[in-house]
NUPATOR-898480 format. One record per residue (C-alpha): residue in one letter; residue number from 1; x, y, z. Coordinates in steps of 0.001 Angstrom, whole numbers, plus 500000, padded with zeros to 6 digits. Layout:
[site A NUM [X Y Z]];
...
END
This chain:
[site M 1 [178752 337342 156659]];
[site R 2 [179868 340568 154994]];
[site T 3 [180234 343516 157351]];
[site K 4 [178672 346883 156571]];
[site A 5 [182146 348283 156019]];
[site A 6 [182928 345512 153525]];
[site Q 7 [179630 346074 151731]];
[site K 8 [180319 349776 151496]];
[site H 9 [183810 349098 150217]];
[site A 10 [182407 346831 147503]];
[site R 11 [179984 349537 146419]];
[site Q 12 [182815 352030 146348]];
[site F 13 [185246 349842 144430]];
[site L 14 [184390 351050 140935]];
[site F 15 [184634 354653 142038]];
[site T 16 [187871 354032 143900]];
[site C 17 [189407 352709 140704]];
[site W 18 [188029 355549 138648]];
[site L 19 [189316 358145 141067]];
[site S 20 [192831 356925 140363]];
[site C 21 [192613 358971 137187]];
[site I 22 [190784 362215 136731]];
[site F 23 [187989 361327 134335]];
[site I 24 [186929 357865 135262]];
[site G 25 [184313 358975 137767]];
[site S 26 [182753 361419 135328]];
[site I 27 [182774 359177 132294]];
[site V 28 [181771 355878 133828]];
[site L 29 [179027 357211 136070]];
[site P 30 [176498 357669 133280]];
[site I 31 [177434 354365 131686]];
[site Y 32 [176944 352472 134917]];
[site V 33 [173620 354142 135602]];
[site V 34 [172281 354545 132089]];
[site S 35 [172448 350806 131693]];
[site A 36 [169256 351001 133744]];
[site A 37 [167281 351760 130601]];
[site H 38 [163568 351263 130827]];
[site T 39 [160829 350017 128633]];
[site A 40 [158790 351272 125699]];
[site D 41 [155614 350058 127385]];
[site D 42 [154640 349377 130953]];
[site N 43 [157409 348247 133282]];
[site D 44 [159037 345761 130932]];
[site I 45 [162375 345900 129154]];
[site P 46 [162722 348505 126383]];
[site T 47 [163372 347634 122771]];
[site W 48 [166135 349819 121381]];
[site Y 49 [166854 350237 117683]];
[site Q 50 [169746 351553 115624]];
[site G 51 [169747 355357 115756]];
[site D 52 [168071 355683 119161]];
[site Q 53 [169798 358543 120949]];
[site W 54 [169878 360037 124453]];
[site T 55 [171817 363181 125430]];
[site Y 56 [172716 363872 129061]];
[site S 57 [174586 366333 131215]];
[site I 58 [176404 365626 134477]];
[site D 59 [176280 368874 136381]];
[site P 60 [177575 369278 139001]];
[site L 61 [180283 366611 139066]];
[site S 62 [182909 366366 141765]];
[site F 63 [185168 363616 142995]];
[site S 64 [188354 363310 144991]];
[site N 65 [190872 360923 146485]];
[site P 66 [194118 361600 148337]];
[site N 67 [195904 362554 145093]];
[site I 68 [193233 364022 142809]];
[site T 69 [190362 366488 143167]];
[site F 70 [188016 367465 140340]];
[site T 71 [185030 369858 140212]];
[site G 72 [183279 370437 136913]];
[site S 73 [180711 368985 134523]];
[site V 74 [180154 366784 131484]];
[site H 75 [177990 368093 128638]];
[site N 76 [176553 366646 125434]];
[site L 77 [177085 363149 126756]];
[site Q 78 [175413 361154 123999]];
[site Q 79 [174527 357495 123827]];
[site I 80 [173590 356326 120343]];
[site V 81 [172578 352785 119430]];
[site A 82 [175029 352021 116649]];
[site G 83 [173894 348468 115896]];
[site I 84 [173697 344922 117226]];
[site I 85 [176656 342564 117638]];
[site N 86 [176305 339058 119091]];
[site D 87 [172910 339688 120729]];
[site A 88 [174142 342933 122302]];
[site Y 89 [173467 346575 121527]];
[site K 90 [176589 348448 120480]];
[site I 91 [176345 351893 122097]];
[site S 92 [178457 354785 120817]];
[site I 93 [179464 357323 123490]];
[site T 94 [180600 360932 123013]];
[site G 95 [180810 363986 125263]];
[site Q 96 [182859 366885 126587]];
[site I 97 [184310 367386 130060]];
[site T 98 [185425 370643 131696]];
[site G 99 [186394 371669 135225]];
[site D 100 [189005 372513 137798]];
[site I 101 [191496 369821 138747]];
[site T 102 [194171 369394 141375]];
[site I 103 [196739 366602 141048]];
[site N 104 [199322 366172 143795]];
[site G 105 [198847 369816 144798]];
[site M 106 [199060 371204 141235]];
[site Q 107 [195946 373207 140288]];
[site G 108 [194743 373569 136711]];
[site T 109 [191766 373778 134367]];
[site L 110 [190802 370741 132326]];
[site S 111 [188862 370454 129070]];
[site G 112 [188593 367446 126780]];
[site D 113 [186542 365113 124635]];
[site I 114 [185110 361729 125582]];
[site T 115 [184566 358856 123147]];
[site G 116 [183780 355236 123717]];
[site T 117 [181704 352130 123116]];
[site S 118 [179551 350061 125433]];
[site Y 119 [177935 346672 124822]];
[site Q 120 [174639 345796 126521]];
[site R 121 [172665 342585 126043]];
[site I 122 [169381 342977 124181]];
[site S 123 [167590 340492 126409]];
[site D 124 [168175 342237 129767]];
[site L 125 [170406 345305 129143]];
[site A 126 [173178 343710 131180]];
[site Q 127 [176428 345588 130653]];
[site E 128 [179179 343455 129174]];
[site T 129 [182093 345689 128188]];
[site T 130 [182710 349443 128175]];
[site I 131 [185671 350997 126354]];
[site L 132 [186389 354693 126970]];
[site H 133 [188904 357229 125689]];
[site S 134 [189397 360875 126573]];
[site E 135 [191944 363408 125491]];
[site G 136 [192377 367157 125752]];
[site S 137 [194464 369560 127795]];
[site I 138 [195055 370753 131315]];
[site V 139 [196057 374384 131655]];
[site Y 140 [198494 375034 134468]];
[site I 141 [200448 377944 133065]];
[site I 142 [200351 376608 129550]];
[site P 143 [198121 373881 128090]];
[site I 144 [199514 370385 128628]];
[site P 145 [197995 367409 126754]];
[site Y 146 [196411 364527 128649]];
[site Q 147 [195132 361123 127523]];
[site M 148 [193028 358480 129209]];
[site D 149 [192101 354938 128099]];
[site L 150 [189860 352615 130068]];
[site V 151 [188325 349153 129586]];
[site M 152 [185760 347717 132010]];
[site N 153 [184412 344168 131925]];
[site S 154 [181826 342448 134108]];
[site T 155 [181616 338690 134665]];
[site P 156 [178800 337794 134574]];
[site P 157 [177516 340834 132679]];
[site L 158 [176332 343506 135104]];
[site E 159 [172558 343097 135088]];
[site V 160 [171602 346207 137010]];
[site Y 161 [167823 345811 136774]];
[site D 162 [165505 342872 137078]];
[site F 163 [162821 343374 134437]];
[site P 164 [159934 343786 134737]];
[site V 165 [160436 346317 137519]];
[site N 166 [157693 346455 140155]];
[site I 167 [157208 348958 142955]];
[site G 168 [158421 347504 146235]];
[site E 169 [160562 344848 144551]];
[site Q 170 [164135 344220 145673]];
[site W 171 [166841 342416 143734]];
[site Q 172 [170510 341677 144164]];
[site I 173 [173355 342264 141731]];
[site S 174 [176677 340483 141781]];
[site C 175 [179569 340335 139355]];
[site L 176 [183332 340407 139094]];
[site S 177 [184231 343846 137763]];
[site T 178 [187623 344252 136098]];
[site T 179 [189031 347651 135144]];
[site T 180 [192216 348230 133151]];
[site G 181 [193647 351351 131570]];
[site S 182 [195953 354310 131911]];
[site F 183 [195970 358069 132351]];
[site S 184 [198820 360408 131519]];
[site I 185 [199647 364108 131490]];
[site A 186 [202557 364711 129166]];
[site G 187 [205766 364894 131147]];
[site I 188 [204028 365364 134515]];
[site F 189 [201862 362432 135559]];
[site E 190 [201310 358839 134487]];
[site Q 191 [199009 356281 136117]];
[site S 192 [198151 352724 135076]];
[site L 193 [195129 350854 136363]];
[site N 194 [194606 347108 136642]];
[site A 195 [192190 346020 139346]];
[site S 196 [189198 343782 139951]];
[site Q 197 [186591 343418 142656]];
[site W 198 [183556 341242 143322]];
[site V 199 [180675 343723 143504]];
[site E 200 [177507 342900 145434]];
[site D 201 [174617 345211 146133]];
[site T 202 [170850 345376 146599]];
[site F 203 [168558 347555 144515]];
[site Q 204 [164948 348451 145203]];
[site C 205 [162144 350090 143244]];
[site D 206 [160666 352548 145752]];
[site S 207 [157912 354356 143863]];
[site Q 208 [156755 356163 140745]];
[site E 209 [157312 359911 140623]];
[site Q 210 [156777 362749 138162]];
[site I 211 [160253 363997 137193]];
[site S 212 [160913 367218 135289]];
[site V 213 [164167 367495 133313]];
[site P 214 [165160 369552 130238]];
[site A 215 [163920 366730 127977]];
[site G 216 [160392 366985 129460]];
[site N 217 [158155 365725 132249]];
[site F 218 [158212 361980 132827]];
[site Q 219 [156355 359543 135034]];
[site S 220 [159362 357601 136292]];
[site Y 221 [160258 354616 138438]];
[site K 222 [162583 355475 141295]];
[site I 223 [165338 352904 141810]];
[site T 224 [167622 353186 144826]];
[site R 225 [170686 351660 146398]];
[site P 226 [172845 353202 149161]];
[site G 227 [174121 356551 147906]];
[site V 228 [172419 356351 144496]];
[site D 229 [168942 357334 143251]];
[site V 230 [167879 356604 139682]];
[site W 231 [164676 357611 137868]];
[site Y 232 [163801 356056 134543]];
[site S 233 [160813 356400 132282]];
[site S 234 [159015 354110 129875]];
[site D 235 [158275 357120 127653]];
[site A 236 [161973 357920 127277]];
[site G 237 [162961 354259 127113]];
[site N 238 [165877 355087 129376]];
[site I 239 [166993 356887 132531]];
[site V 240 [165872 360507 132922]];
[site K 241 [167744 361457 136091]];
[site S 242 [170256 360095 138589]];
[site T 243 [171984 361427 141669]];
[site I 244 [174969 359970 143457]];
[site D 245 [176516 360916 146773]];
[site E 246 [179049 358417 148065]];
[site N 247 [181903 358797 150510]];
[site S 248 [184464 356337 151805]];
[site E 249 [187988 356274 153127]];
[site D 250 [189134 356018 149479]];
[site G 251 [187367 359095 148154]];
[site M 252 [184172 360947 147357]];
[site V 253 [181848 361134 144355]];
[site Q 254 [178935 363567 143960]];
[site A 255 [177042 364059 140716]];
[site T 256 [173663 364744 139146]];
[site L 257 [172847 363357 135707]];
[site T 258 [169832 364659 133746]];
[site L 259 [168357 363868 130349]];
[site Q 260 [168627 366849 128001]];
[site S 261 [166991 365364 124906]];
[site F 262 [166242 362055 123214]];
[site S 263 [164964 360611 119963]];
[site R 264 [163774 357132 118998]];
[site S 265 [164141 355560 115565]];
[site Q 266 [161498 353538 113744]];
[site Q 267 [162153 349998 112602]];
[site P 268 [161215 349113 108993]];
[site I 269 [158839 346457 110341]];
[site T 270 [156806 347130 113476]];
[site I 271 [156110 343940 115379]];
[site S 272 [154210 343553 118633]];
[site E 273 [154782 340781 121140]];
[site D 274 [152518 339414 123874]];
[site I 275 [153559 336670 126291]];
[site E 276 [150720 334886 128071]];
[site P 277 [151326 334149 130836]];
[site S 278 [154463 336225 131269]];
[site V 279 [155032 334822 134777]];
[site T 280 [154837 331050 135110]];
[site V 281 [156628 327940 136317]];
[site P 282 [158987 325942 134086]];
[site G 283 [157177 323314 132030]];
[site N 284 [153930 325253 131629]];
[site Q 285 [152611 326221 128197]];
[site V 286 [153195 329843 127141]];
[site T 287 [151619 331554 124123]];
[site I 288 [153683 334159 122265]];
[site S 289 [151720 336183 119722]];
[site G 290 [151524 339546 118004]];
[site Q 291 [151228 341343 114684]];
[site A 292 [153757 342582 112132]];
[site Y 293 [153241 345381 109620]];
[site V 294 [155369 347610 107401]];
[site T 295 [155990 350748 109442]];
[site Q 296 [155686 353290 106624]];
[site T 297 [152592 351855 104937]];
[site H 298 [150924 349968 107840]];
[site I 299 [150399 347068 105430]];
[site P 300 [150374 343709 107266]];
[site V 301 [153414 341522 106679]];
[site Q 302 [151924 338317 105249]];
[site D 303 [153377 334797 105116]];
[site A 304 [156578 335910 106837]];
[site T 305 [158657 333935 109293]];
[site V 306 [158723 335215 112852]];
[site S 307 [161604 333904 114933]];
[site I 308 [161092 333629 118684]];
[site L 309 [164459 333670 120447]];
[site I 310 [165635 333368 124034]];
[site P 311 [169310 334292 123524]];
[site S 312 [170367 333520 127094]];
[site L 313 [169373 329871 126578]];
[site G 314 [170076 329546 122852]];
[site L 315 [166430 328593 122140]];
[site V 316 [164594 329380 118900]];
[site W 317 [161011 328781 117724]];
[site T 318 [159306 329961 114538]];
[site S 319 [155849 331046 113460]];
[site I 320 [154307 332302 110194]];
[site T 321 [152209 335474 109878]];
[site N 322 [148722 335165 108380]];
[site N 323 [147005 337499 105929]];
[site S 324 [146502 340071 108698]];
[site G 325 [150115 339885 109847]];
[site Y 326 [149278 337976 113014]];
[site Y 327 [151488 335229 114376]];
[site S 328 [151170 332890 117338]];
[site T 329 [153104 329983 118747]];
[site V 330 [152997 327943 121930]];
[site I 331 [156217 327090 123740]];
[site T 332 [157043 325171 126878]];
[site A 333 [158424 327595 129424]];
[site P 334 [162100 326850 130112]];
[site T 335 [163764 327669 133411]];
[site M 336 [164876 331286 133198]];
[site V 337 [168016 332076 135177]];
[site D 338 [169570 335488 135697]];
[site D 339 [171984 337312 137972]];
[site T 340 [169417 339506 139742]];
[site P 341 [167670 337118 142138]];
[site S 342 [164353 338433 143444]];
[site G 343 [161684 336777 145569]];
[site N 344 [160686 333305 144379]];
[site E 345 [161898 333826 140810]];
[site T 346 [164257 331327 139244]];
[site G 347 [165076 334234 136966]];
[site S 348 [163847 336381 134105]];
[site G 349 [165033 337008 130579]];
[site G 350 [164142 338658 127320]];
[site V 351 [162197 336857 124603]];
[site I 352 [162840 338406 121182]];
[site A 353 [160234 338263 118406]];
[site Q 354 [161904 339083 115069]];
[site C 355 [160286 339331 111636]];
[site T 356 [162117 339627 108297]];
[site S 357 [160395 340092 104931]];
[site D 358 [161488 341479 101552]];
[site G 359 [164738 342817 102994]];
[site L 360 [162970 344571 105892]];
[site T 361 [163238 343591 109520]];
[site G 362 [161840 344432 112928]];
[site Y 363 [162033 343003 116434]];
[site Q 364 [160488 343370 119873]];
[site V 365 [161710 342292 123326]];
[site K 366 [159536 341147 126231]];
[site T 367 [160437 339505 129534]];
[site L 368 [159493 335987 130596]];
[site V 369 [159711 335255 134331]];
[site T 370 [159778 331744 135752]];
[site L 371 [159172 330845 139378]];
[site F 372 [160439 328075 141556]];
[site V 373 [158139 325058 141306]];
[site N 374 [156284 325096 144589]];
[site T 375 [155493 321809 146343]];
[site P 376 [152411 321872 148606]];
[site P 377 [152814 320961 152276]];
[site A 378 [152220 317370 153324]];
[site A 379 [148898 316572 154988]];
[site P 380 [149076 317777 158603]];
[site S 381 [149468 315303 161434]];
[site V 382 [146709 315883 163990]];
[site N 383 [147109 314274 167403]];
[site G 384 [145140 314465 170628]];
[site P 385 [143115 312465 173180]];
[site E 386 [140555 310099 171686]];
[site T 387 [137896 311345 174087]];
[site G 388 [136918 314567 175754]];
[site K 389 [134084 316201 177629]];
[site P 390 [131442 318501 176171]];
[site K 391 [131589 322106 177292]];
[site E 392 [135181 321680 178421]];
[site P 393 [138254 322820 176401]];
[site Y 394 [139722 320111 174201]];
[site S 395 [143356 320416 173019]];
[site C 396 [145182 318714 170172]];
[site T 397 [148421 319295 168278]];
[site V 398 [148925 320054 164585]];
[site V 399 [152116 319884 162510]];
[site A 400 [152794 319978 158764]];
[site V 401 [156026 319634 156783]];
[site D 402 [156556 321770 153685]];
[site P 403 [159071 320172 151244]];
[site D 404 [160315 323618 150191]];
[site G 405 [160762 324755 153786]];
[site D 406 [158055 327427 153414]];
[site Q 407 [156107 328643 156405]];
[site V 408 [152515 327402 156693]];
[site S 409 [149167 328486 158080]];
[site Y 410 [146315 326155 159047]];
[site F 411 [142597 325836 158381]];
[site I 412 [140729 323742 160956]];
[site D 413 [137267 322224 160510]];
[site W 414 [136205 321076 163967]];
[site G 415 [133427 318829 162664]];
[site D 416 [130662 320571 164617]];
[site N 417 [129774 323112 161904]];
[site T 418 [132484 325480 163126]];
[site S 419 [135886 326206 161647]];
[site E 420 [138704 328678 162007]];
[site T 421 [141674 329972 160051]];
[site W 422 [144883 330677 161937]];
[site P 423 [146232 333921 160424]];
[site G 424 [149724 333444 161800]];
[site M 425 [152446 331711 159795]];
[site Y 426 [154358 328849 161382]];
[site D 427 [157677 327310 160446]];
[site S 428 [157583 323987 158644]];
[site N 429 [157652 320942 160951]];
[site I 430 [156878 323009 164069]];
[site T 431 [154125 321558 166254]];
[site I 432 [151420 323912 167484]];
[site T 433 [148641 323311 170004]];
[site V 434 [145055 324278 169230]];
[site E 435 [142018 324275 171465]];
[site H 436 [138263 323998 170963]];
[site T 437 [135157 323457 173097]];
[site F 438 [132524 321013 171863]];
[site L 439 [129062 321768 173223]];
[site Y 440 [127388 318377 172818]];
[site K 441 [128253 314743 173255]];
[site G 442 [128981 312797 170105]];
[site T 443 [131686 311716 167677]];
[site Y 444 [133517 314471 165785]];
[site H 445 [135848 314301 162789]];
[site I 446 [138415 317117 162998]];
[site K 447 [139983 318081 159645]];
[site V 448 [143084 320264 159224]];
[site K 449 [144609 321663 156025]];
[site A 450 [147956 323507 155681]];
[site R 451 [148727 326328 153211]];
[site D 452 [152250 327524 152368]];
[site T 453 [153445 331046 151604]];
[site S 454 [152938 330486 147861]];
[site G 455 [149264 329614 148416]];
[site A 456 [149543 325851 147860]];
[site D 457 [147206 323736 149990]];
[site S 458 [147879 320324 151477]];
[site E 459 [145530 317373 151656]];
[site W 460 [143405 317052 154801]];
[site G 461 [144732 315607 158031]];
[site Y 462 [142155 313892 160294]];
[site L 463 [141483 313144 163942]];
[site Q 464 [138362 311438 165323]];
[site V 465 [137273 312497 168796]];
[site K 466 [134450 311249 171018]];
[site M 467 [132646 313350 173578]];
[site P 468 [130926 310507 175462]];
[site I 469 [129666 312185 178649]];
[site S 470 [128763 315786 179261]];
[site A 471 [130576 317444 182112]];
[site S 472 [127321 318219 183911]];
[site L 473 [126194 314567 183970]];
[site E 474 [129455 312798 184729]];
[site H 475 [128836 312685 188473]];
[site H 476 [125038 312373 188389]];
[site P 477 [124251 308818 189689]];
[site I 478 [121117 308188 187592]];
[site L 479 [121513 310388 184471]];
[site G 480 [125136 309352 184080]];
[site I 481 [124069 305673 183909]];
[site L 482 [121328 306517 181383]];
[site E 483 [123726 308475 179184]];
[site R 484 [126211 305612 179090]];
[site F 485 [123341 303228 178249]];
[site F 486 [122161 305423 175360]];
[site E 487 [125742 305741 174107]];
[site H 488 [126000 301953 173734]];
[site H 489 [122431 301648 172374]];
[site P 490 [122063 304713 170118]];
[site H 491 [118779 303546 168565]];
[site A 492 [117001 302448 171737]];
[site F 493 [114067 304413 173166]];
[site P 494 [114280 307405 170808]];
[site I 495 [111347 309217 172475]];
[site L 496 [112920 308848 175923]];
[site R 497 [116267 309983 174544]];
[site S 498 [114628 313087 173147]];
[site L 499 [112747 313873 176334]];
[site L 500 [115915 313583 178417]];
[site G 501 [117968 315637 175937]];
[site F 502 [120416 312832 175095]];
[site E 503 [120520 313494 171358]];
[site T 504 [123817 312313 169803]];
[site I 505 [125525 314778 167499]];
[site T 506 [127738 313063 164898]];
[site S 507 [129739 315211 162495]];
[site Q 508 [130027 314596 158776]];
[site S 509 [133419 313632 157427]];
END
């Protein structure tokens, strides 16, 4: 089991590497967090398009390790969707960094430009590769040029968020992060970087909050992990604010990122996409439908091919739009698998609906979630004495086995027009004892059903019980003999039976 110190060290690894050179913390922070882009509608994955742009500032920004200390800010940090390559958005990055820096006791003032490229999968915004470059000068007494180059890769791609995001949901991330690069100050300092670390962490969506930033007011989902808070908005289609405050034996990082402005581009063809149901089990039928129209004219796109793609699985289906631009197709849900396990999901992934007609194109991304196939519990085994006494407690045992190992609860029909549900959950294959008091003599058919944590019910388990002699008559010399006689001759002397109160109660199965 990983210790808390080891977990903290894993969370700090990226920053520890970045702190080895003066800009890595400032440049990579927004990339790592901004990959948490949100959706254009509801809580699902956003659909980005070429020309979409978000501009941020990181102010304040400070970080330090035993050799380097920096206090400053990053401004005009722009992310622009430059295109799509191999099912991934190509993101162009630019910005400017300024601040005070101390390297090995030498104090100076830094200013420089940031450029770079990041690749994020369309289907889940997982971050694949980020390439960064920065150059400028550090003024000690005179300006001295610096240069930094950095390449970061994640295997598997760093899937920071598990779409669709729901309040209260937790998910885990895990990947091997590799960072290579170099940083140099002409004639003074040179540092190479080549390191990797398996990164594991848990994220959680805590709430929705109204966040005000220079770009506007946004209803935002708050995503947290130790030391980091992130707010992102469906209206912005991306993060609107993030704060980080992390300390370890290797260094410190503190920063606040805010959205300054943003703009979204229109696709030549606007296409909607609905997945029904969007949460299902593998093998079930799923309907994918929507409408396509030319964005400028709102004229429906007729007789056009719509491709339905699940890039993570290499699956493709097609449909044709009708005269109103509508399309629909039914697919068999595959098993979705991702790297952000959450609850009883097998995984989740983006389904892309893409329409091309007369040289125009448009696409939309929605998330399909598949769940583990749940197997109901086996019929409970019900065991107890074959006979009992009316008006005295009767005990029996109940046990059910769930093939998936889920906990179970029980519903008990006692066969005398009474029943009860046990609200507690019990481990699979754990025997419990239940108790009931039957008021009258007779034969009773006890029925018990088990229900697992996914809501699947078992078949009934049965136990037949006889209550032959009431407790009050057992020791009565005359009435006890009569009761035993009437038990063996249930149809004899019905009037006498009624007068003496020896009516037999027999439950229905």
